[in-house]
Residue, then its C-alpha position, 0 to 999 in steps of 0.5 A: m192842216f196839221v192832224i193828230g190821230v189816235y185810236d182805240i180799236g178792237e183787236k180784230r180790226v186794229a191791223k186794218v185801221k193801222k194800215l189805213f192810218d199809215q197811208f195818210l199820217f206818220w206813226t209816232q207811237n202806239s195808236v198815235f199818228e200825225g201829219e199834214l192833210s188837206k180837207a179832202q184827204l181828211a174827208e177820204f180818210k174818215m170815209r174809209l175809216e168808217k167802213i172798217i171800225d165798229k162805232r159801238y166799240d171803237s174810238v178814233i179821235f182827230y186833233i186838228a190845227g190850222n197848220k203845224k206852227w200852232v202845235t208844239r211837239d215836246v218829247v220826253g224820252v225816245d222820239r219814235g216818230n219820223i215826221g215828214n210828208i207822205l202824200 
């Protein structure tokens, strides 16, 4: 499935969260990542994420599409992301 992940994380935890996102998705711009994941990969990602974030203050949102063909990506300005397969 195609996943877009965005986060708003406290400064003390943001480096750890970004490092985890880098393991699963492609960086597109500040706090925004996207890529293809299986259900199992997404479940592992969320489990590892919950060990890092503080649920009282931090926010992570995943937008999930069945596959990439259902998502249109339209960039105005510089396209900072490099979309491909990580895993």
